[in-house]
C-alpha positions as CSV (number, residue, x, y, z in Angstrom):
1,M,-13.5,-23.5,-18.1
2,T,-12.3,-21.9,-15.0
3,S,-10.2,-18.7,-15.7
4,E,-6.6,-18.5,-14.4
5,F,-5.1,-15.0,-14.3
6,A,-1.3,-14.1,-14.4
7,E,-0.3,-10.6,-13.5
8,I,2.4,-9.0,-15.8
9,T,4.1,-5.9,-15.0
10,V,6.5,-3.9,-17.3
11,V,8.5,-1.2,-16.0
12,G,11.3,0.9,-17.8
13,G,12.1,4.1,-19.8
14,D,9.2,5.3,-21.7
15,K,9.5,4.4,-25.5
16,T,7.4,3.5,-28.5
17,G,6.4,-0.2,-28.9
18,I,6.3,-1.6,-25.4
19,V,2.5,-2.0,-25.3
20,A,2.4,-3.4,-28.9
21,N,5.2,-5.9,-28.3
22,V,3.9,-7.3,-25.1
23,T,0.2,-7.5,-26.1
24,S,1.1,-9.2,-29.5
25,A,3.2,-11.8,-27.7
26,L,0.3,-12.6,-25.4
27,F,-2.2,-12.8,-28.4
28,E,0.0,-15.1,-30.2
29,R,0.0,-17.5,-27.4
30,G,-3.7,-17.6,-26.9
31,I,-3.7,-15.4,-23.9
32,N,-6.6,-12.9,-23.3
33,I,-6.0,-9.7,-21.8
34,E,-8.8,-9.0,-19.2
35,D,-7.5,-5.7,-17.6
36,I,-4.7,-3.3,-18.5
37,D,-3.3,-0.2,-16.8
38,Q,-0.5,2.0,-17.8
39,A,1.1,5.3,-16.8
40,V,4.2,7.4,-17.4
41,R,5.8,9.4,-14.6
42,E,9.1,11.3,-14.9
43,G,10.1,9.4,-18.0
44,T,9.4,6.0,-16.3
45,F,6.8,3.7,-18.0
46,R,4.7,1.2,-16.0
47,M,2.2,-1.3,-17.4
48,T,0.3,-3.8,-15.3
49,L,-2.1,-6.2,-17.0
50,H,-4.1,-9.2,-15.9
51,A,-4.3,-12.0,-18.5
52,D,-6.4,-15.0,-18.7
53,I,-4.0,-18.0,-19.2
54,S,-6.6,-20.8,-19.1
55,E,-6.3,-21.4,-22.9
56,M,-2.6,-20.5,-23.2
57,V,-0.9,-22.5,-25.9
58,C,2.5,-22.6,-24.4
59,T,4.1,-23.5,-21.2
60,R,4.6,-21.0,-18.2
61,E,8.3,-21.2,-18.8
62,T,8.1,-20.5,-22.4
63,L,5.9,-17.5,-21.8
64,R,8.3,-16.0,-19.3
65,E,11.2,-16.7,-21.7
66,S,9.5,-14.9,-24.5
67,L,8.7,-11.9,-22.3
68,D,12.3,-11.9,-21.0
69,D,13.4,-11.6,-24.7
70,I,11.1,-8.7,-25.3
71,A,12.2,-7.0,-22.2
72,A,15.9,-7.4,-23.4
73,D,15.2,-5.9,-26.7
74,L,13.3,-3.0,-25.3
75,G,15.5,-2.3,-22.3
76,V,12.7,-2.7,-19.7
77,D,12.0,-5.1,-16.8
78,V,9.1,-7.6,-17.1
79,T,7.8,-9.6,-14.2
80,V,5.3,-12.3,-14.5
81,R,3.3,-13.7,-11.5
82,F,1.3,-16.9,-12.1
83,P,-1.6,-18.0,-9.8
84,I,-0.2,-20.5,-7.4
85,E,-2.7,-22.5,-5.3
86,E,-2.2,-23.1,-1.5
87,V,0.8,-20.8,-1.4
88,A,0.7,-17.9,1.0
89,R,1.3,-14.5,-0.3
90,G,4.7,-12.8,0.6
91,L,4.9,-9.7,2.7
92,A,8.0,-7.6,3.0
93,L,8.4,-5.1,5.7
94,L,10.5,-1.9,5.1
95,V,12.1,-0.3,8.2
96,T,14.5,2.5,9.3
97,K,15.0,2.8,13.1
98,E,11.6,2.9,14.8
99,S,10.7,-0.3,16.2
100,H,7.1,0.0,17.4
101,P,5.2,-0.9,14.1
102,L,7.7,-3.7,13.2
103,E,7.5,-5.4,16.7
104,Y,3.6,-5.2,16.7
105,I,3.3,-6.8,13.3
106,L,5.7,-9.5,14.1
107,E,4.1,-10.3,17.3
108,R,0.7,-10.6,15.4
109,R,1.9,-12.2,12.2
110,D,-0.3,-15.3,12.6
111,E,-3.3,-13.0,12.1
112,L,-2.1,-11.9,8.6
113,D,-3.1,-13.9,5.4
114,A,0.5,-13.9,4.4
115,E,4.0,-14.9,5.2
116,I,6.5,-12.2,6.4
117,R,9.4,-13.3,4.1
118,V,11.9,-10.5,4.5
119,I,12.6,-7.3,6.3
120,V,14.7,-4.7,4.5
121,G,16.2,-1.6,6.3
122,N,18.1,1.3,5.3
123,H,19.9,1.0,8.6
124,S,20.8,-2.0,10.6
125,K,19.3,-1.1,13.9
126,L,16.4,-3.5,13.8
127,E,18.3,-6.5,12.6
128,G,18.2,-8.0,16.1
129,L,14.4,-7.7,16.3
130,A,14.2,-9.4,12.9
131,D,16.6,-12.3,14.0
132,A,14.6,-12.8,17.2
133,H,11.6,-13.6,15.1
134,D,13.5,-15.6,12.5
135,V,13.0,-13.3,9.6
136,P,15.7,-12.7,7.2
137,F,16.9,-9.0,7.4
138,Y,18.9,-7.0,4.9
139,D,20.5,-3.5,5.4
140,I,20.5,-1.7,1.9
141,G,21.5,1.7,3.1
142,T,24.7,3.7,3.2
143,D,26.1,5.2,6.1
144,S,23.7,8.2,5.6
145,G,20.8,5.9,5.2
146,K,20.4,6.2,1.4
147,P,18.8,2.9,0.1
148,D,20.1,0.9,-2.7
149,E,16.9,0.4,-4.5
150,E,18.4,-1.9,-7.2
151,R,19.2,-4.2,-4.3
152,L,15.7,-3.7,-2.9
153,L,14.1,-4.8,-6.1
154,E,16.4,-7.8,-6.3
155,L,15.2,-8.9,-2.8
156,L,11.5,-8.3,-3.5
157,E,11.8,-10.5,-6.5
158,E,14.0,-13.1,-4.7
159,Y,11.5,-13.5,-1.9
160,E,8.5,-13.4,-4.2
161,V,6.9,-10.4,-2.5
162,D,3.2,-9.7,-3.2
163,C,2.7,-6.9,-0.7
164,I,4.9,-4.4,1.0
165,G,4.4,-2.6,4.4
166,L,6.3,0.6,5.1
167,A,6.8,0.2,8.9
168,R,8.0,3.8,9.4
169,Y,10.3,3.5,6.6
170,M,11.8,7.0,6.6
171,R,12.5,7.2,2.8
172,I,10.5,8.1,-0.2
173,L,10.4,5.3,-2.6
174,S,11.3,6.1,-6.2
175,P,8.7,5.8,-9.1
176,D,10.7,2.7,-10.3
177,V,9.8,0.8,-7.1
178,V,6.3,2.2,-6.7
179,F,5.3,1.5,-10.4
180,R,6.3,-2.2,-9.9
181,Y,4.2,-2.7,-7.0
182,E,1.5,-0.1,-7.3
183,G,-1.7,-1.0,-5.3
184,R,0.3,-3.3,-3.1
185,I,2.5,-0.9,-1.0
186,I,0.8,0.3,2.3
187,N,2.2,3.1,4.5
188,V,1.4,4.5,7.9
189,H,1.5,8.2,8.2
190,P,1.3,10.1,11.6
191,S,-1.5,12.5,10.6
192,L,-5.1,12.4,9.7
193,L,-4.4,12.7,6.0
194,P,-5.0,14.8,3.9
195,A,-3.9,17.1,6.6
196,F,-0.2,17.4,7.4
197,P,1.4,15.4,4.7
198,G,5.3,15.2,4.3
199,A,7.9,15.7,7.0
200,E,7.3,16.3,10.6
201,P,3.5,15.8,10.8
202,Y,3.4,15.9,14.6
203,R,5.0,19.3,14.7
204,Q,2.8,20.5,11.9
205,A,-0.2,19.4,13.9
206,L,1.1,21.3,17.0
207,D,1.8,24.4,14.9
208,A,-1.7,24.4,13.7
209,G,-3.1,24.1,17.3
210,V,-5.3,21.1,16.4
211,R,-7.4,19.5,19.3
212,I,-7.5,16.2,17.6
213,A,-4.5,14.5,15.8
214,G,-4.3,11.0,14.4
215,V,-2.6,8.4,12.0
216,T,-3.5,7.2,8.5
217,G,-2.9,4.0,6.7
218,H,-2.8,4.3,3.1
219,Y,-1.6,3.0,-0.3
220,V,1.5,4.4,-1.6
221,T,1.6,6.3,-4.9
222,T,4.3,8.6,-6.6
223,D,2.5,11.5,-5.0
224,L,3.7,11.8,-1.4
225,D,1.1,10.9,1.3
226,Q,-1.7,11.3,-1.3
227,G,-2.4,7.6,-1.9
228,P,-6.0,6.2,-1.3
229,I,-6.8,6.1,2.5
230,I,-7.5,2.7,4.1
231,A,-7.9,3.2,7.8
232,Q,-7.4,6.1,10.4
233,R,-7.3,6.5,14.1
234,A,-7.6,9.7,16.2
235,F,-6.5,10.8,19.7
236,D,-6.8,14.0,21.9
237,V,-4.1,16.9,21.9
238,P,-3.9,18.2,25.4
239,P,-3.4,22.0,25.5
240,E,0.2,21.7,26.8
241,A,1.3,18.8,24.6
242,D,4.6,19.1,22.9
243,R,6.0,16.9,20.0
244,A,7.3,14.0,22.5
245,D,3.7,13.9,23.9
246,L,2.0,13.4,20.5
247,K,4.7,10.7,19.6
248,A,4.0,8.9,22.8
249,R,0.1,9.0,22.0
250,G,0.6,8.3,18.3
251,Q,3.2,5.5,18.1
252,P,1.0,2.8,19.5
253,V,-1.8,4.0,17.2
254,E,0.5,3.9,14.2
255,A,1.3,0.3,14.8
256,E,-2.4,-0.6,15.0
257,V,-3.5,1.2,12.0
258,L,-0.6,-0.2,9.8
259,F,-1.4,-3.7,11.0
260,E,-5.1,-3.3,10.2
261,S,-4.5,-1.7,6.8
262,L,-2.3,-4.7,5.9
263,R,-5.0,-7.2,7.1
264,L,-7.6,-5.4,5.1
265,H,-5.6,-5.7,2.0
266,L,-4.4,-9.2,2.5
267,N,-7.9,-10.4,3.1
268,D,-9.1,-8.8,-0.1
269,D,-11.6,-6.7,1.8
270,I,-10.8,-3.5,0.1
271,A,-10.3,-2.5,-3.5
272,V,-9.2,0.9,-5.0
273,H,-11.7,2.3,-7.6
274,R,-11.2,5.7,-9.2
275,G,-8.5,6.7,-6.6
276,K,-10.7,5.8,-3.6
277,V,-10.7,2.6,-1.4
278,E,-14.0,0.8,-1.4
279,F,-14.7,-1.5,1.6
280,R,-16.2,-4.9,0.7
281,G,-15.7,-6.8,3.9
282,D,-17.5,-7.4,7.2
283,P,-17.6,-4.1,9.1
284,E,-17.7,-6.0,12.4
285,E,-14.3,-7.4,11.7
286,Y,-12.4,-4.1,11.4
287,Q,-11.9,-0.7,12.8
288,L,-11.7,1.8,9.8
289,G,-12.1,4.8,11.8
290,L,-13.4,5.5,15.3
291,T,-14.1,3.0,17.9
292,P,-17.7,1.9,18.6
293,E,-17.5,3.8,22.0
294,A,-16.5,7.0,20.2
295,R,-19.2,6.7,17.7
296,D,-21.7,6.1,20.4
297,A,-20.5,9.3,22.1
298,N,-21.1,11.5,19.1
299,P,-24.1,13.9,19.4
300,N,-27.1,13.2,17.3
301,A,-29.0,16.4,17.9
302,P,-29.9,19.1,17.0
303,V,-30.2,18.5,13.2
304,D,-31.8,20.4,10.4
305,D,-35.6,19.7,10.2
306,A,-35.4,19.2,6.4
307,L,-32.7,16.5,6.4
308,D,-33.4,13.7,3.9
309,V,-35.2,11.3,6.0
310,E,-38.2,9.1,5.6
311,G,-41.3,11.3,5.5
312,A,-39.3,14.6,5.2
313,D,-39.7,17.1,2.6
314,P,-36.7,17.6,0.3
315,V,-34.2,20.4,1.1
316,E,-35.0,23.5,-1.0
317,P,-31.7,24.9,-2.8
318,N,-30.7,28.4,-1.5
319,T,-31.1,30.8,-4.5
320,D,-30.5,34.0,-2.5
321,D,-27.8,36.3,-4.1
């Protein structure tokens, strides 16, 4: 019998009995749990499990109703995603005011294995760009730009979003959002992480006197700019460069690396294992780091004579004091 897997996510205040109630309900309905992951951060509990529903002894609607009842009793939120054949995955893009990554992705949307179903901003500046591409836009920010995350979660559920791209979304997502979509939120950060995380990375790079700067596409976790790295790009920093120069060089690269990171994820050509992204696609189809021309320009000599190559003696450990 072919397996069918449903994804069940539970998020809410940490309390005793959540895991037991949910797993018992699945067992009673003939559902086998294949994988389960749970964590607690700042009093918020998150559990994501993948369940084989091929021998389920109830309807999908009945299962969802049962889990909704458990959620109401425990004061948590439960989301159930069933496998749906021949339906494109839903992509949401979160934005603030910078247009370059959003415009780039919208113009190349046909190359993504997903539908861009909604664009959500904490300002209204990019609504016209969304309208020009016939994508629904919602401004969930206050006058100061503080987002209404309850409304954000409502929109993500309403549009059945499977993946979220942060297209220069200049707000830190709360654990309540990250936990619900962990492993499915992708950000672009304008530095070669792990260098220069946090605010004003171009200024940080200039202050450090770097000669090479760059951008990073990575998965979002509750630790700021420390999620698993997907793809990176680099560019030169001229001796007299200022912050405006770095932004001019970096912004086109930001758009490219976010698009490439989304494409890798949506094509299922990467997976996170033990906190690191593992690549399982065709390396000829992607640029994870340097261009082929840049790789060819790297020097290949001199090297240590005792490198681990065919026919070479193993390197002796240095035991000197």
